[in-house]
GUTI-650667 format. One line per 4 residues: for each residue x, z, y of C-alpha. Coordinates in Angstrom, 3 decimals. Layout:
<nodes>
X/Z/Y; ...
</nodes>
This chain:
<nodes>
264.768/126.888/237.983; 263.977/126.194/234.273; 266.676/128.591/233.282; 265.428/131.365/235.623
261.878/130.957/234.107; 263.315/131.210/230.697; 265.290/134.409/231.587; 262.053/135.934/232.941
260.216/135.069/229.749; 262.981/136.846/227.913; 262.635/139.971/230.176; 258.742/139.806/229.617
259.271/139.860/225.718; 262.005/142.480/225.997; 259.960/145.014/228.048; 256.705/144.506/226.043
258.556/145.395/222.841; 260.441/148.114/224.432; 257.003/149.600/225.757; 255.384/149.289/222.536
258.379/150.989/220.771; 258.482/153.704/223.301; 254.763/154.285/222.892; 255.117/154.423/219.286
258.047/156.678/219.305; 256.683/159.328/221.691; 253.332/159.168/219.765; 255.071/159.934/216.427
257.490/162.478/217.917; 254.987/164.649/219.880; 251.566/163.457/218.565; 250.374/162.482/221.905
250.991/158.986/223.669; 253.120/159.257/226.665; 251.106/157.112/229.013; 253.241/156.835/232.189
256.485/155.520/230.505; 254.615/153.202/228.193; 252.395/151.768/230.996; 255.459/151.459/233.186
257.503/149.410/230.715; 254.580/147.130/229.798; 253.981/146.623/233.552; 257.538/145.640/234.143
257.136/143.140/231.361; 253.971/141.789/232.985; 255.795/141.487/236.149; 258.474/139.456/234.467
255.846/137.194/233.000; 254.109/136.672/236.470; 257.530/135.645/237.882; 258.253/133.311/234.950
254.943/131.668/235.153; 255.347/131.107/238.835; 258.751/129.647/238.456; 257.554/127.412/235.630
254.752/126.073/237.853; 256.990/125.393/240.721; 259.432/123.655/238.612; 256.679/121.455/237.017
255.262/120.603/240.605; 258.597/119.724/242.214; 259.959/117.680/239.144; 263.475/117.877/240.349
266.097/119.998/238.676; 268.289/122.370/240.555; 272.059/122.210/240.182; 271.862/125.286/237.921
269.954/123.475/235.315; 272.365/120.497/235.028; 275.321/120.649/232.822; 277.350/118.036/234.772
276.695/119.907/238.343; 279.695/121.059/240.431; 279.732/124.437/242.266; 279.534/122.502/245.566
276.205/121.137/244.612; 274.422/124.361/244.777; 275.918/125.350/248.238; 273.652/124.106/251.051
273.791/125.122/254.587; 271.736/128.316/255.046; 271.641/128.470/258.693; 273.300/129.315/261.872
274.547/132.635/263.155; 276.063/133.232/266.559; 278.913/135.553/266.319; 278.918/136.662/269.984
275.254/137.662/270.160; 274.322/141.229/271.028; 270.720/141.063/270.138; 271.070/141.926/266.544
272.712/145.337/267.601; 269.820/145.930/269.950; 267.443/145.184/267.402; 269.184/147.429/264.878
269.122/150.204/267.627; 265.239/149.821/268.021; 264.916/150.220/264.160; 267.066/153.200/264.428
264.889/154.625/267.254; 261.631/153.806/265.283; 262.935/156.053/262.362; 263.872/158.742/264.683
260.467/158.642/266.226; 258.944/159.010/262.865; 261.053/161.960/262.116; 261.400/163.689/265.597
258.564/162.729/267.831; 256.014/159.848/267.519; 256.304/158.921/271.205; 259.754/157.646/270.737
258.197/155.021/268.480; 256.448/153.350/271.400; 259.816/153.016/273.217; 261.259/151.639/269.994
258.534/149.087/269.610; 259.082/147.953/273.396; 262.858/147.539/272.737; 262.342/145.723/269.466
260.052/143.190/271.071; 262.439/142.544/273.725; 265.306/142.210/271.403; 263.483/140.045/268.939
262.497/137.649/271.690; 265.916/137.704/273.211; 267.444/136.758/269.818; 264.909/134.007/269.004
265.277/132.277/272.473; 268.871/132.991/273.270; 269.704/129.222/272.951; 266.895/128.146/275.408
268.622/129.386/278.540; 271.933/130.356/280.147; 275.307/129.162/278.921; 274.457/128.021/275.315
271.091/126.295/276.156; 270.451/123.159/274.144
</nodes>
């Protein structure tokens, strides 16, 4: 996490310098400061500083080091189990269908959105609770 924070500090410095350079360049070229690009580049730098500050605070609060920060770490050290996915589940397909219906409702007719919300709620509940009943109950 320390390496990530350092990368974002570098991003902060880079974009602030580029934003200042861009502002000076447009001012000397046209005689008018181009506010949108200058302000946008500086704000990207500020966003990098916010992320770097957050990562540094989290690293300081946790006290531990990630495998990416250690030189003696193996590739398998940074490979935790992320979760479980059931390959035979049909609920994700129905959930994607409800999202497609929602976008169709936004474009074609708003009344379709109500159907999409109903199908989406049923699909989400079915996907979350599929291991609580039936053949694969735990």
